[in-house]
All heavy atoms as a GROMACS GRO file, in nm:
protein
  574
    1MET      N    1  -4.331   3.431  -3.492
    1MET     CA    2  -4.204   3.499  -3.483
    1MET      C    3  -4.176   3.541  -3.339
    1MET      O    4  -4.061   3.538  -3.295
    1MET     CB    5  -4.209   3.622  -3.575
    1MET     CG    6  -4.082   3.700  -3.572
    1MET     SD    7  -3.991   3.663  -3.718
    1MET     CE    8  -3.868   3.783  -3.711
    2ASN      N    9  -4.278   3.576  -3.269
    2ASN     CA   10  -4.262   3.621  -3.131
    2ASN      C   11  -4.214   3.508  -3.041
    2ASN      O   12  -4.131   3.531  -2.954
    2ASN     CB   13  -4.397   3.677  -3.081
    2ASN     CG   14  -4.378   3.756  -2.954
    2ASN    OD1   15  -4.265   3.790  -2.918
    2ASN    ND2   16  -4.485   3.788  -2.886
    3ARG      N   17  -4.264   3.384  -3.065
    3ARG     CA   18  -4.220   3.271  -2.984
    3ARG      C   19  -4.072   3.239  -3.007
    3ARG      O   20  -4.002   3.205  -2.913
    3ARG     CB   21  -4.303   3.146  -3.018
    3ARG     CG   22  -4.426   3.134  -2.940
    3ARG     CD   23  -4.482   2.997  -2.959
    3ARG     NE   24  -4.594   2.982  -2.868
    3ARG     CZ   25  -4.674   2.882  -2.866
    3ARG    NH1   26  -4.657   2.783  -2.953
    3ARG    NH2   27  -4.772   2.877  -2.782
    4ARG      N   28  -4.030   3.247  -3.128
    4ARG     CA   29  -3.889   3.222  -3.159
    4ARG      C   30  -3.799   3.323  -3.089
    4ARG      O   31  -3.696   3.288  -3.035
    4ARG     CB   32  -3.863   3.228  -3.309
    4ARG     CG   33  -3.909   3.109  -3.382
    4ARG     CD   34  -3.867   3.118  -3.526
    4ARG     NE   35  -3.915   3.002  -3.600
    4ARG     CZ   36  -3.902   2.989  -3.730
    4ARG    NH1   37  -3.845   3.085  -3.800
    4ARG    NH2   38  -3.949   2.881  -3.790
    5TYR      N   39  -3.841   3.445  -3.088
    5TYR     CA   40  -3.763   3.549  -3.022
    5TYR      C   41  -3.754   3.525  -2.872
    5TYR      O   42  -3.648   3.537  -2.810
    5TYR     CB   43  -3.825   3.686  -3.051
    5TYR     CG   44  -3.750   3.800  -2.984
    5TYR    CD1   45  -3.627   3.842  -3.033
    5TYR    CD2   46  -3.804   3.865  -2.872
    5TYR    CE1   47  -3.558   3.946  -2.973
    5TYR    CE2   48  -3.738   3.968  -2.812
    5TYR     CZ   49  -3.614   4.008  -2.862
    5TYR     OH   50  -3.547   4.110  -2.802
    6VAL      N   51  -3.865   3.484  -2.814
    6VAL     CA   52  -3.867   3.456  -2.668
    6VAL      C   53  -3.780   3.335  -2.638
    6VAL      O   54  -3.702   3.336  -2.540
    6VAL     CB   55  -4.012   3.432  -2.620
    6VAL    CG1   56  -4.015   3.381  -2.474
    6VAL    CG2   57  -4.094   3.561  -2.632
    7ARG      N   58  -3.785   3.231  -2.718
    7ARG     CA   59  -3.704   3.111  -2.698
    7ARG      C   60  -3.554   3.145  -2.710
    7ARG      O   61  -3.473   3.099  -2.631
    7ARG     CB   62  -3.740   3.003  -2.797
    7ARG     CG   63  -3.862   2.929  -2.764
    7ARG     CD   64  -3.884   2.814  -2.858
    7ARG     NE   65  -4.010   2.748  -2.832
    7ARG     CZ   66  -4.059   2.648  -2.906
    7ARG    NH1   67  -3.994   2.609  -3.013
    7ARG    NH2   68  -4.173   2.593  -2.876
    8LYS      N   69  -3.519   3.225  -2.811
    8LYS     CA   70  -3.380   3.263  -2.830
    8LYS      C   71  -3.331   3.347  -2.712
    8LYS      O   72  -3.220   3.328  -2.663
    8LYS     CB   73  -3.362   3.342  -2.960
    8LYS     CG   74  -3.368   3.256  -3.083
    8LYS     CD   75  -3.348   3.337  -3.207
    8LYS     CE   76  -3.358   3.250  -3.332
    8LYS     NZ   77  -3.336   3.327  -3.456
    9CYS      N   78  -3.413   3.436  -2.664
    9CYS     CA   79  -3.375   3.519  -2.549
    9CYS      C   80  -3.361   3.434  -2.422
    9CYS      O   81  -3.266   3.452  -2.342
    9CYS     CB   82  -3.478   3.630  -2.525
    9CYS     SG   83  -3.470   3.760  -2.647
   10LEU      N   84  -3.451   3.340  -2.406
   10LEU     CA   85  -3.445   3.250  -2.291
   10LEU      C   86  -3.321   3.162  -2.297
   10LEU      O   87  -3.250   3.145  -2.196
   10LEU     CB   88  -3.572   3.164  -2.282
   10LEU     CG   89  -3.585   3.072  -2.163
   10LEU    CD1   90  -3.588   3.154  -2.034
   10LEU    CD2   91  -3.712   2.989  -2.173
   11LEU      N   92  -3.292   3.111  -2.413
   11LEU     CA   93  -3.171   3.029  -2.434
   11LEU      C   94  -3.046   3.110  -2.408
   11LEU      O   95  -2.953   3.064  -2.341
   11LEU     CB   96  -3.171   2.969  -2.574
   11LEU     CG   97  -3.052   2.880  -2.607
   11LEU    CD1   98  -3.050   2.756  -2.520
   11LEU    CD2   99  -3.053   2.842  -2.754
   12ALA      N  100  -3.044   3.232  -2.457
   12ALA     CA  101  -2.928   3.320  -2.436
   12ALA      C  102  -2.912   3.352  -2.288
   12ALA      O  103  -2.799   3.354  -2.236
   12ALA     CB  104  -2.945   3.447  -2.518
   13ALA      N  105  -3.020   3.374  -2.218
   13ALA     CA  106  -3.014   3.403  -2.074
   13ALA      C  107  -2.962   3.281  -1.995
   13ALA      O  108  -2.884   3.296  -1.903
   13ALA     CB  109  -3.151   3.445  -2.024
   14VAL      N  110  -3.009   3.162  -2.032
   14VAL     CA  111  -2.964   3.041  -1.966
   14VAL      C  112  -2.817   3.019  -1.989
   14VAL      O  113  -2.740   2.989  -1.898
   14VAL     CB  114  -3.049   2.919  -2.010
   14VAL    CG1  115  -2.986   2.790  -1.962
   14VAL    CG2  116  -3.192   2.931  -1.958
   15LEU      N  117  -2.773   3.031  -2.113
   15LEU     CA  118  -2.630   3.013  -2.146
   15LEU      C  119  -2.544   3.119  -2.078
   15LEU      O  120  -2.436   3.088  -2.028
   15LEU     CB  121  -2.609   3.019  -2.297
   15LEU     CG  122  -2.663   2.900  -2.375
   15LEU    CD1  123  -2.649   2.925  -2.527
   15LEU    CD2  124  -2.599   2.772  -2.334
   16LEU      N  125  -2.592   3.244  -2.072
   16LEU     CA  126  -2.517   3.348  -2.005
   16LEU      C  127  -2.506   3.322  -1.854
   16LEU      O  128  -2.398   3.335  -1.795
   16LEU     CB  129  -2.583   3.483  -2.030
   16LEU     CG  130  -2.516   3.603  -1.965
   16LEU    CD1  131  -2.377   3.622  -2.027
   16LEU    CD2  132  -2.601   3.728  -1.987
   17SER      N  133  -2.614   3.279  -1.794
   17SER     CA  134  -2.609   3.249  -1.651
   17SER      C  135  -2.519   3.128  -1.620
   17SER      O  136  -2.445   3.127  -1.521
   17SER     CB  137  -2.749   3.228  -1.592
   17SER     OG  138  -2.808   3.112  -1.650
   18CYS      N  139  -2.522   3.027  -1.708
   18CYS     CA  140  -2.434   2.912  -1.688
   18CYS      C  141  -2.288   2.951  -1.701
   18CYS      O  142  -2.205   2.908  -1.622
   18CYS     CB  143  -2.466   2.803  -1.793
   18CYS     SG  144  -2.620   2.716  -1.760
   19SER      N  145  -2.257   3.034  -1.798
   19SER     CA  146  -2.117   3.077  -1.813
   19SER      C  147  -2.073   3.166  -1.698
   19SER      O  148  -1.958   3.160  -1.655
   19SER     CB  149  -2.098   3.148  -1.947
   19SER     OG  150  -2.173   3.269  -1.949
   20LEU      N  151  -2.161   3.247  -1.643
   20LEU     CA  152  -2.125   3.331  -1.529
   20LEU      C  153  -2.099   3.245  -1.404
   20LEU      O  154  -2.006   3.267  -1.330
   20LEU     CB  155  -2.234   3.434  -1.501
   20LEU     CG  156  -2.243   3.549  -1.601
   20LEU    CD1  157  -2.361   3.639  -1.569
   20LEU    CD2  158  -2.114   3.630  -1.600
   21PHE      N  159  -2.188   3.147  -1.381
   21PHE     CA  160  -2.172   3.063  -1.261
   21PHE      C  161  -2.051   2.972  -1.272
   21PHE      O  162  -1.987   2.941  -1.172
   21PHE     CB  163  -2.299   2.978  -1.238
   21PHE     CG  164  -2.409   3.056  -1.174
   21PHE    CD1  165  -2.533   3.063  -1.234
   21PHE    CD2  166  -2.389   3.122  -1.053
   21PHE    CE1  167  -2.635   3.133  -1.174
   21PHE    CE2  168  -2.492   3.192  -0.995
   21PHE     CZ  169  -2.616   3.200  -1.055
   22SER      N  170  -2.016   2.929  -1.393
   22SER     CA  171  -1.902   2.840  -1.405
   22SER      C  172  -1.770   2.914  -1.386
   22SER      O  173  -1.672   2.857  -1.340
   22SER     CB  174  -1.903   2.772  -1.540
   22SER     OG  175  -1.882   2.865  -1.643
   23GLY      N  176  -1.764   3.038  -1.418
   23GLY     CA  177  -1.639   3.113  -1.408
   23GLY      C  178  -1.629   3.214  -1.295
   23GLY      O  179  -1.533   3.286  -1.283
   24CYS      N  180  -1.729   3.217  -1.207
   24CYS     CA  181  -1.728   3.322  -1.106
   24CYS      C  182  -1.641   3.288  -0.985
   24CYS      O  183  -1.608   3.376  -0.908
   24CYS     CB  184  -1.869   3.352  -1.059
   24CYS     SG  185  -1.943   3.225  -0.957
   25GLY      N  186  -1.606   3.164  -0.968
   25GLY     CA  187  -1.524   3.128  -0.853
   25GLY      C  188  -1.602   3.132  -0.724
   25GLY      O  189  -1.558   3.193  -0.625
   26CYS      N  190  -1.717   3.074  -0.722
   26CYS     CA  191  -1.805   3.079  -0.606
   26CYS      C  192  -1.762   2.985  -0.496
   26CYS      O  193  -1.822   2.985  -0.388
   26CYS     CB  194  -1.948   3.042  -0.646
   26CYS     SG  195  -2.017   3.153  -0.770
   27ALA      N  196  -1.662   2.905  -0.517
   27ALA     CA  197  -1.621   2.808  -0.415
   27ALA      C  198  -1.558   2.877  -0.297
   27ALA      O  199  -1.506   2.988  -0.308
   27ALA     CB  200  -1.521   2.709  -0.477
   28LYS      N  201  -1.564   2.813  -0.182
   28LYS     CA  202  -1.504   2.868  -0.061
   28LYS      C  203  -1.353   2.870  -0.076
   28LYS      O  204  -1.294   2.784  -0.141
   28LYS     CB  205  -1.537   2.781   0.060
   28LYS     CG  206  -1.682   2.781   0.098
   28LYS     CD  207  -1.697   2.695   0.221
   28LYS     CE  208  -1.841   2.681   0.261
   28LYS     NZ  209  -1.856   2.593   0.375
   29GLU      N  210  -1.293   2.968  -0.014
   29GLU     CA  211  -1.147   2.972  -0.012
   29GLU      C  212  -1.099   2.870   0.088
   29GLU      O  213  -1.145   2.864   0.201
   29GLU     CB  214  -1.099   3.111   0.028
   29GLU     CG  215  -1.144   3.216  -0.069
   29GLU     CD  216  -1.029   3.294  -0.126
   29GLU    OE1  217  -0.917   3.269  -0.085
   29GLU    OE2  218  -1.054   3.378  -0.211
   30LYS      N  219  -1.005   2.786   0.046
   30LYS     CA  220  -0.953   2.680   0.135
   30LYS      C  221  -0.824   2.728   0.196
   30LYS      O  222  -0.741   2.791   0.133
   30LYS     CB  223  -0.932   2.552   0.056
   30LYS     CG  224  -1.062   2.496   0.003
   30LYS     CD  225  -1.038   2.368  -0.069
   30LYS     CE  226  -1.169   2.314  -0.124
   30LYS     NZ  227  -1.152   2.194  -0.200
   31ASP      N  228  -0.809   2.694   0.324
   31ASP     CA  229  -0.684   2.731   0.388
   31ASP      C  230  -0.572   2.638   0.343
   31ASP      O  231  -0.594   2.525   0.307
   31ASP     CB  232  -0.697   2.725   0.540
   31ASP     CG  233  -0.741   2.590   0.590
   31ASP    OD1  234  -0.809   2.516   0.516
   31ASP    OD2  235  -0.708   2.556   0.704
   32PRO      N  236  -0.448   2.687   0.340
   32PRO     CA  237  -0.338   2.607   0.290
   32PRO      C  238  -0.315   2.481   0.374
   32PRO      O  239  -0.259   2.384   0.328
   32PRO     CB  240  -0.216   2.699   0.302
   32PRO     CG  241  -0.265   2.834   0.337
   32PRO     CD  242  -0.408   2.820   0.375
   33GLU      N  243  -0.358   2.483   0.500
   33GLU     CA  244  -0.341   2.368   0.588
   33GLU      C  245  -0.417   2.248   0.534
   33GLU      O  246  -0.369   2.134   0.538
   33GLU     CB  247  -0.390   2.406   0.727
   33GLU     CG  248  -0.356   2.315   0.838
   33GLU     CD  249  -0.217   2.336   0.892
   33GLU    OE1  250  -0.153   2.440   0.869
   33GLU    OE2  251  -0.171   2.243   0.957
   34SER      N  252  -0.536   2.269   0.483
   34SER     CA  253  -0.617   2.155   0.433
   34SER      C  254  -0.575   2.111   0.295
   34SER      O  255  -0.610   2.004   0.253
   34SER     CB  256  -0.763   2.195   0.433
   34SER     OG  257  -0.787   2.294   0.335
   35GLN      N  258  -0.498   2.190   0.224
   35GLN     CA  259  -0.456   2.154   0.088
   35GLN      C  260  -0.325   2.076   0.086
   35GLN      O  261  -0.288   2.024  -0.016
   35GLN     CB  262  -0.438   2.281   0.006
   35GLN     CG  263  -0.567   2.361  -0.005
   35GLN     CD  264  -0.605   2.386  -0.146
   35GLN    OE1  265  -0.526   2.374  -0.234
   35GLN    NE2  266  -0.730   2.425  -0.167
   36GLN      N  267  -0.255   2.069   0.196
   36GLN     CA  268  -0.128   2.001   0.200
   36GLN      C  269  -0.149   1.849   0.203
   36GLN      O  270  -0.251   1.802   0.246
   36GLN     CB  271  -0.045   2.044   0.319
   36GLN     CG  272  -0.001   2.188   0.309
   36GLN     CD  273   0.077   2.230   0.432
   36GLN    OE1  274   0.086   2.156   0.527
   36GLN    NE2  275   0.136   2.350   0.427
   37VAL      N  276  -0.047   1.781   0.160
   37VAL     CA  277  -0.050   1.633   0.161
   37VAL      C  278  -0.024   1.586   0.303
   37VAL      O  279   0.068   1.634   0.370
   37VAL     CB  280   0.057   1.576   0.066
   37VAL    CG1  281   0.062   1.426   0.072
   37VAL    CG2  282   0.028   1.621  -0.075
   38MET      N  283  -0.105   1.492   0.349
   38MET     CA  284  -0.087   1.438   0.483
   38MET      C  285   0.034   1.345   0.484
   38MET      O  286   0.044   1.256   0.401
   38MET     CB  287  -0.211   1.360   0.526
   38MET     CG  288  -0.202   1.307   0.669
   38MET     SD  289  -0.337   1.200   0.716
   38MET     CE  290  -0.478   1.299   0.682
   39GLU      N  291   0.125   1.369   0.576
   39GLU     CA  292   0.243   1.285   0.588
   39GLU      C  293   0.217   1.173   0.688
   39GLU      O  294   0.175   1.197   0.801
   39GLU     CB  295   0.361   1.370   0.634
   39GLU     CG  296   0.402   1.474   0.535
   39GLU     CD  297   0.520   1.557   0.580
   39GLU    OE1  298   0.591   1.514   0.676
   39GLU    OE2  299   0.539   1.665   0.526
   40ILE      N  300   0.237   1.052   0.641
   40ILE     CA  301   0.218   0.937   0.726
   40ILE      C  302   0.354   0.872   0.752
   40ILE      O  303   0.425   0.840   0.657
   40ILE     CB  304   0.123   0.833   0.661
   40ILE    CG1  305  -0.014   0.897   0.637
   40ILE    CG2  306   0.110   0.709   0.746
   40ILE    CD1  307  -0.107   0.809   0.560
   41THR      N  308   0.387   0.859   0.876
   41THR     CA  309   0.514   0.795   0.909
   41THR      C  310   0.484   0.666   0.984
   41THR      O  311   0.401   0.662   1.072
   41THR     CB  312   0.601   0.886   0.997
   41THR    OG1  313   0.529   0.920   1.114
   41THR    CG2  314   0.640   1.014   0.923
   42ILE      N  315   0.553   0.564   0.946
   42ILE     CA  316   0.536   0.434   1.011
   42ILE      C  317   0.660   0.410   1.093
   42ILE      O  318   0.772   0.410   1.042
   42ILE     CB  319   0.517   0.322   0.908
   42ILE    CG1  320   0.393   0.350   0.825
   42ILE    CG2  321   0.510   0.185   0.972
   42ILE    CD1  322   0.377   0.257   0.706
   43THR      N  323   0.640   0.390   1.221
   43THR     CA  324   0.753   0.367   1.310
   43THR      C  325   0.789   0.220   1.306
   43THR      O  326   0.706   0.135   1.338
   43THR     CB  327   0.716   0.407   1.455
   43THR    OG1  328   0.668   0.540   1.454
   43THR    CG2  329   0.836   0.395   1.545
   44PRO      N  330   0.909   0.188   1.263
   44PRO     CA  331   0.946   0.046   1.257
   44PRO      C  332   0.963  -0.011   1.398
   44PRO      O  333   1.010   0.058   1.489
   44PRO     CB  334   1.079   0.046   1.183
   44PRO     CG  335   1.132   0.184   1.200
   44PRO     CD  336   1.015   0.275   1.217
   45GLU      N  337   0.918  -0.132   1.413
   45GLU     CA  338   0.934  -0.199   1.541
   45GLU      C  339   1.051  -0.296   1.533
   45GLU      O  340   1.068  -0.366   1.434
   45GLU     CB  341   0.806  -0.275   1.576
   45GLU     CG  342   0.685  -0.186   1.594
   45GLU     CD  343   0.559  -0.264   1.626
   45GLU    OE1  344   0.568  -0.388   1.647
   45GLU    OE2  345   0.454  -0.203   1.627
   46PRO      N  346   1.130  -0.300   1.638
   46PRO     CA  347   1.242  -0.395   1.633
   46PRO      C  348   1.192  -0.540   1.635
   46PRO      O  349   1.097  -0.573   1.708
   46PRO     CB  350   1.322  -0.362   1.760
   46PRO     CG  351   1.226  -0.289   1.850
   46PRO     CD  352   1.126  -0.225   1.760
   47THR      N  353   1.252  -0.622   1.555
   47THR     CA  354   1.216  -0.762   1.552
   47THR      C  355   1.336  -0.846   1.596
   47THR      O  356   1.452  -0.809   1.568
   47THR     CB  357   1.179  -0.806   1.410
   47THR    OG1  358   1.285  -0.778   1.321
   47THR    CG2  359   1.051  -0.736   1.362
   48PRO      N  360   1.313  -0.950   1.667
   48PRO     CA  361   1.425  -1.032   1.713
   48PRO      C  362   1.493  -1.101   1.594
   48PRO      O  363   1.427  -1.156   1.508
   48PRO     CB  364   1.362  -1.132   1.806
   48PRO     CG  365   1.220  -1.138   1.764
   48PRO     CD  366   1.185  -1.002   1.711
   49THR      N  367   1.622  -1.096   1.589
   49THR     CA  368   1.699  -1.162   1.486
   49THR      C  369   1.740  -1.300   1.533
   49THR      O  370   1.802  -1.312   1.640
   49THR     CB  371   1.825  -1.081   1.451
   49THR    OG1  372   1.784  -0.948   1.418
   49THR    CG2  373   1.901  -1.142   1.336
   50PRO      N  374   1.706  -1.402   1.457
   50PRO     CA  375   1.744  -1.535   1.501
   50PRO      C  376   1.895  -1.555   1.489
   50PRO      O  377   1.962  -1.496   1.405
   50PRO     CB  378   1.670  -1.629   1.406
   50PRO     CG  379   1.640  -1.546   1.286
   50PRO     CD  380   1.628  -1.405   1.332
   51ASP      N  381   1.947  -1.634   1.577
   51ASP     CA  382   2.091  -1.664   1.576
   51ASP      C  383   2.117  -1.757   1.454
   51ASP      O  384   2.055  -1.863   1.442
   51ASP     CB  385   2.131  -1.734   1.705
   51ASP     CG  386   2.281  -1.756   1.716
   51ASP    OD1  387   2.353  -1.690   1.636
   51ASP    OD2  388   2.324  -1.836   1.798
   52PRO      N  389   2.208  -1.721   1.364
   52PRO     CA  390   2.233  -1.800   1.246
   52PRO      C  391   2.279  -1.943   1.276
   52PRO      O  392   2.260  -2.032   1.195
   52PRO     CB  393   2.341  -1.723   1.171
   52PRO     CG  394   2.330  -1.583   1.220
   52PRO     CD  395   2.282  -1.592   1.359
   53MET      N  396   2.338  -1.964   1.392
   53MET     CA  397   2.385  -2.097   1.426
   53MET      C  398   2.271  -2.190   1.471
   53MET      O  399   2.287  -2.312   1.471
   53MET     CB  400   2.489  -2.090   1.538
   53MET     CG  401   2.609  -2.007   1.502
   53MET     SD  402   2.691  -2.079   1.360
   53MET     CE  403   2.816  -1.959   1.331
   54GLU      N  404   2.156  -2.133   1.509
   54GLU     CA  405   2.046  -2.213   1.566
   54GLU      C  406   1.940  -2.248   1.464
   54GLU      O  407   1.847  -2.320   1.495
   54GLU     CB  408   1.983  -2.138   1.682
   54GLU     CG  409   2.078  -2.115   1.798
   54GLU     CD  410   2.010  -2.034   1.906
   54GLU    OE1  411   1.894  -1.996   1.892
   54GLU    OE2  412   2.077  -2.011   2.007
   55ILE      N  413   1.946  -2.193   1.342
   55ILE     CA  414   1.840  -2.217   1.245
   55ILE      C  415   1.891  -2.300   1.126
   55ILE      O  416   2.007  -2.336   1.122
   55ILE     CB  417   1.781  -2.083   1.192
   55ILE    CG1  418   1.892  -1.998   1.127
   55ILE    CG2  419   1.715  -2.004   1.302
   55ILE    CD1  420   1.837  -1.874   1.061
   56ASN      N  421   1.805  -2.328   1.035
   56ASN     CA  422   1.835  -2.408   0.917
   56ASN      C  423   1.951  -2.345   0.839
   56ASN      O  424   1.947  -2.228   0.804
   56ASN     CB  425   1.708  -2.412   0.828
   56ASN     CG  426   1.724  -2.501   0.707
   56ASN    OD1  427   1.830  -2.560   0.685
   56ASN    ND2  428   1.618  -2.509   0.630
   57PRO      N  429   2.056  -2.420   0.810
   57PRO     CA  430   2.171  -2.362   0.737
   57PRO      C  431   2.138  -2.316   0.595
   57PRO      O  432   2.209  -2.232   0.540
   57PRO     CB  433   2.274  -2.474   0.736
   57PRO     CG  434   2.216  -2.590   0.798
   57PRO     CD  435   2.080  -2.556   0.851
   58ASP      N  436   2.029  -2.370   0.535
   58ASP     CA  437   1.989  -2.324   0.402
   58ASP      C  438   1.937  -2.181   0.405
   58ASP      O  439   1.933  -2.115   0.301
   58ASP     CB  440   1.884  -2.415   0.345
   58ASP     CG  441   1.937  -2.557   0.319
   58ASP    OD1  442   2.058  -2.568   0.297
   58ASP    OD2  443   1.856  -2.651   0.317
   59ALA      N  444   1.893  -2.134   0.520
   59ALA     CA  445   1.836  -1.999   0.533
   59ALA      C  446   1.942  -1.893   0.559
   59ALA      O  447   1.912  -1.775   0.559
   59ALA     CB  448   1.732  -1.997   0.646
   60VAL      N  449   2.064  -1.934   0.581
   60VAL     CA  450   2.172  -1.840   0.617
   60VAL      C  451   2.267  -1.826   0.498
   60VAL      O  452   2.313  -1.922   0.439
   60VAL     CB  453   2.249  -1.890   0.740
   60VAL    CG1  454   2.361  -1.791   0.775
   60VAL    CG2  455   2.157  -1.907   0.857
   61VAL      N  456   2.296  -1.700   0.461
   61VAL     CA  457   2.391  -1.670   0.356
   61VAL      C  458   2.494  -1.573   0.413
   61VAL      O  459   2.459  -1.474   0.475
   61VAL     CB  460   2.321  -1.604   0.236
   61VAL    CG1  461   2.422  -1.563   0.128
   61VAL    CG2  462   2.215  -1.696   0.177
   62THR      N  463   2.622  -1.606   0.394
   62THR     CA  464   2.729  -1.521   0.440
   62THR      C  465   2.805  -1.466   0.322
   62THR      O  466   2.844  -1.539   0.233
   62THR     CB  467   2.824  -1.600   0.532
   62THR    OG1  468   2.750  -1.658   0.640
   62THR    CG2  469   2.931  -1.510   0.590
   63ASN      N  470   2.821  -1.335   0.320
   63ASN     CA  471   2.891  -1.268   0.211
   63ASN      C  472   2.995  -1.176   0.275
   63ASN      O  473   2.960  -1.069   0.325
   63ASN     CB  474   2.794  -1.189   0.126
   63ASN     CG  475   2.862  -1.129   0.003
   63ASN    OD1  476   2.980  -1.146  -0.017
   63ASN    ND2  477   2.783  -1.056  -0.076
   64GLY      N  478   3.118  -1.220   0.278
   64GLY     CA  479   3.223  -1.140   0.342
   64GLY      C  480   3.199  -1.139   0.492
   64GLY      O  481   3.193  -1.243   0.558
   65ASN      N  482   3.182  -1.020   0.548
   65ASN     CA  483   3.156  -1.008   0.693
   65ASN      C  484   3.010  -0.986   0.723
   65ASN      O  485   2.974  -0.952   0.836
   65ASN     CB  486   3.243  -0.896   0.752
   65ASN     CG  487   3.208  -0.761   0.693
   65ASN    OD1  488   3.130  -0.753   0.599
   65ASN    ND2  489   3.266  -0.658   0.749
   66MET      N  490   2.920  -1.003   0.623
   66MET     CA  491   2.778  -0.982   0.643
   66MET      C  492   2.707  -1.117   0.636
   66MET      O  493   2.727  -1.195   0.546
   66MET     CB  494   2.723  -0.888   0.534
   66MET     CG  495   2.579  -0.854   0.559
   66MET     SD  496   2.499  -0.750   0.432
   66MET     CE  497   2.626  -0.669   0.348
   67THR      N  498   2.620  -1.140   0.735
   67THR     CA  499   2.540  -1.261   0.739
   67THR      C  500   2.394  -1.224   0.724
   67THR      O  501   2.343  -1.139   0.798
   67THR     CB  502   2.558  -1.338   0.873
   67THR    OG1  503   2.699  -1.366   0.887
   67THR    CG2  504   2.480  -1.466   0.877
   68MET      N  505   2.325  -1.286   0.630
   68MET     CA  506   2.183  -1.257   0.604
   68MET      C  507   2.102  -1.383   0.629
   68MET      O  508   2.146  -1.492   0.595
   68MET     CB  509   2.164  -1.211   0.460
   68MET     CG  510   2.236  -1.082   0.429
   68MET     SD  511   2.231  -1.040   0.255
   68MET     CE  512   2.368  -1.137   0.197
   69VAL      N  513   1.985  -1.363   0.691
   69VAL     CA  514   1.898  -1.476   0.725
   69VAL      C  515   1.769  -1.459   0.646
   69VAL      O  516   1.703  -1.356   0.654
   69VAL     CB  517   1.869  -1.481   0.875
   69VAL    CG1  518   1.770  -1.594   0.906
   69VAL    CG2  519   1.995  -1.497   0.954
   70ASN      N  520   1.731  -1.560   0.567
   70ASN     CA  521   1.606  -1.559   0.496
   70ASN      C  522   1.498  -1.609   0.589
   70ASN      O  523   1.491  -1.725   0.625
   70ASN     CB  524   1.617  -1.653   0.372
   70ASN     CG  525   1.496  -1.646   0.285
   70ASN    OD1  526   1.388  -1.610   0.327
   70ASN    ND2  527   1.514  -1.684   0.158
   71GLU      N  528   1.410  -1.515   0.631
   71GLU     CA  529   1.308  -1.545   0.731
   71GLU      C  530   1.210  -1.652   0.681
   71GLU      O  531   1.158  -1.733   0.758
   71GLU     CB  532   1.231  -1.418   0.768
   71GLU     CG  533   1.313  -1.316   0.841
   71GLU     CD  534   1.347  -1.357   0.982
   71GLU    OE1  535   1.270  -1.432   1.043
   71GLU    OE2  536   1.450  -1.313   1.032
   72TYR      N  537   1.183  -1.651   0.550
   72TYR     CA  538   1.090  -1.750   0.495
   72TYR      C  539   1.145  -1.892   0.508
   72TYR      O  540   1.075  -1.982   0.551
   72TYR     CB  541   1.062  -1.716   0.347
   72TYR     CG  542   0.967  -1.811   0.280
   72TYR    CD1  543   0.830  -1.804   0.308
   72TYR    CD2  544   1.012  -1.907   0.192
   72TYR    CE1  545   0.741  -1.892   0.246
   72TYR    CE2  546   0.925  -1.994   0.130
   72TYR     CZ  547   0.790  -1.985   0.158
   72TYR     OH  548   0.705  -2.070   0.098
   73LEU      N  549   1.270  -1.909   0.476
   73LEU     CA  550   1.332  -2.041   0.487
   73LEU      C  551   1.359  -2.077   0.633
   73LEU      O  552   1.356  -2.195   0.669
   73LEU     CB  553   1.461  -2.050   0.408
   73LEU     CG  554   1.446  -2.040   0.255
   73LEU    CD1  555   1.584  -2.037   0.191
   73LEU    CD2  556   1.364  -2.155   0.204
   74ALA      N  557   1.384  -1.980   0.715
   74ALA     CA  558   1.412  -2.006   0.857
   74ALA      C  559   1.286  -2.055   0.928
   74ALA      O  560   1.294  -2.130   1.026
   74ALA     CB  561   1.467  -1.884   0.926
   75GLY      N  562   1.168  -2.015   0.880
   75GLY     CA  563   1.044  -2.054   0.947
   75GLY      C  564   0.997  -2.194   0.915
   75GLY      O  565   0.909  -2.248   0.978
   76GLU      N  566   1.057  -2.262   0.818
   76GLU     CA  567   1.015  -2.397   0.782
   76GLU      C  568   1.063  -2.500   0.878
   76GLU      O  569   1.160  -2.495   0.942
   76GLU     CB  570   1.065  -2.433   0.642
   76GLU     CG  571   0.991  -2.353   0.535
   76GLU     CD  572   1.041  -2.393   0.394
   76GLU    OE1  573   1.136  -2.468   0.379
   76GLU    OE2  574   0.973  -2.349   0.300
   0.00000   0.00000   0.00000
């Protein structure tokens, strides 16, 4: 009977200590600077636009006053 009582007390102590450590908030306080999302900005680089008159006519589409060049078709 004495062993059972000791085991129960030991189990209760272990469970109590686990519950205390899990809910005590022992973690370091983090500054708001490290918790923010890092903003990444990509600076676009200007690319040369081919002259529509000098490339493959299949790569050029004109819609009203807008001319679009398909770079994939222009490279062939």
